[in-house]
C-alpha positions in Angstrom: -21.9 -56.7 9.7 -22.3 -58.8 7.3 -22.1 -62.5 7.2 -18.5 -63.9 5.6 -17.3 -60.9 8.6 -19.4 -62.7 11.5 -17.7 -66.4 9.3 -14.5 -65.1 9.9 -15.3 -63.4 13.5 -16.3 -67.3 14.9 -13.4 -69.2 13.0 -10.8 -66.7 14.5 -11.9 -67.1 18.1 -12.2 -71.0 17.2 -8.6 -70.9 16.3 -7.6 -69.3 18.9 -9.0 -70.4 21.6 -7.4 -73.5 20.8 -4.0 -72.0 20.1 -4.0 -70.9 23.8 -6.0 -74.4 25.3 -2.1 -76.4 23.6 0.2 -73.3 24.9 -1.0 -73.8 28.6 2.2 -75.8 29.0 4.3 -72.6 29.0 1.3 -70.0 28.6 1.7 -69.9 33.0 4.9 -69.1 33.8 5.2 -66.3 31.3 2.4 -64.7 32.7 3.1 -66.0 36.7 7.3 -64.0 35.6 5.5 -61.0 33.6 3.3 -60.3 36.7 5.7 -60.8 39.3 3.4 -63.3 41.1 6.2 -66.4 40.1 10.8 -65.7 40.2 12.2 -66.4 37.2 13.6 -70.5 38.3 10.3 -71.6 40.2 8.5 -70.8 36.8 11.5 -72.0 34.8 10.5 -75.2 36.8 6.3 -75.5 36.5 6.9 -75.4 32.9 9.5 -77.8 32.3 7.5 -80.3 34.7 3.9 -79.1 32.5 5.7 -79.0 28.5 8.2 -82.8 29.5 5.7 -84.2 31.3 7.6 -85.4 34.6 6.8 -87.0 37.4 3.1 -87.0 38.1 2.5 -84.7 35.7 2.7 -86.7 32.5 -1.2 -86.0 31.1 -0.9 -82.6 31.6 0.7 -82.3 28.0 -0.6 -84.3 25.7 -4.3 -83.6 27.3 -3.7 -79.9 26.3 -3.5 -81.4 23.3 -6.4 -83.5 22.8 -8.5 -80.7 24.1 -7.6 -78.2 21.5 -7.8 -80.5 18.5 -11.1 -81.4 20.2 -12.1 -77.8 21.0 -11.5 -77.2 16.6 -13.0 -80.1 16.3 -16.3 -79.6 18.3 -16.1 -75.9 17.0 -16.2 -77.0 13.6 -19.0 -79.1 13.4 -21.0 -76.0 15.6 -19.8 -73.6 13.2 -20.9 -76.1 10.1 -24.8 -76.5 11.7 -24.9 -73.1 12.0 -24.1 -72.6 8.3 -27.4 -75.2 7.5 -25.0 -78.2 7.3 -26.6 -80.7 9.8 -26.6 -84.3 8.4 -24.5 -86.5 6.2 -26.4 -85.6 3.8 -25.9 -82.3 4.1 -22.2 -82.9 4.9 -21.9 -84.9 1.0 -23.6 -82.1 -1.2 -21.9 -79.4 -0.1 -18.7 -82.4 0.5 -15.7 -79.7 -1.1 -17.1 -76.5 1.1 -16.2 -78.7 3.8 -13.1 -80.1 3.2 -11.8 -76.8 2.2 -13.1 -74.8 4.9 -11.6 -78.0 7.8 -8.0 -78.1 5.7 -7.9 -74.0 6.5 -9.2 -73.6 10.2 -7.0 -77.2 11.2 -4.0 -76.2 9.5 -4.3 -72.5 10.3 -4.8 -73.5 14.2 -1.6 -76.1 14.2 -0.2 -73.2 12.3 -0.4 -70.3 15.0 -0.2 -73.0 17.9 3.6 -73.5 16.2 3.7 -69.2 16.2 2.5 -69.0 19.3 4.5 -71.6 20.9 7.1 -71.6 19.7 7.9 -68.4 19.2 6.2 -65.7 20.5 6.3 -67.4 24.4 9.6 -68.1 23.3 10.9 -64.8 22.9 9.0 -63.7 25.7 10.6 -66.2 28.1 13.6 -65.5 26.6 13.1 -61.7 27.3 12.1 -62.5 31.1 14.8 -64.4 31.4 13.7 -67.9 31.8 16.0 -70.1 29.5 14.4 -70.9 26.3 17.2 -70.2 24.5 17.8 -74.1 23.2 13.6 -73.2 22.3 15.0 -71.9 19.4 14.3 -73.4 16.2 17.6 -71.3 14.7 19.8 -72.1 17.9 19.7 -76.1 17.5 
């Protein structure tokens, strides 16, 4: 396995993990219904509570989004340090590589979050009976 392939795999793991963390407002509901551990109505209530932050759970979604962002930033720092970019002088010397890789990873992580949370999880949730039709982009 070459260096480029291991670089790609580490970035994919970074993006995938941040996507799952950011989607924790909806993912538990889908999993609970999928495995028959909760009824559709209780899973929908859980999802509404976590997504909209009703009651004492107002902090949940912003916290998950913040953790996902922090995970991407820490992952990028580790990624660059493993490639010998450890000091600010190294960052300045390889500015183009750092900026381009960071923008690519942040943009792709955000795109994957949107795709996973608002398309894939929405469609799976609707398939299992969750009342998420209003969440579809194309029905508003």
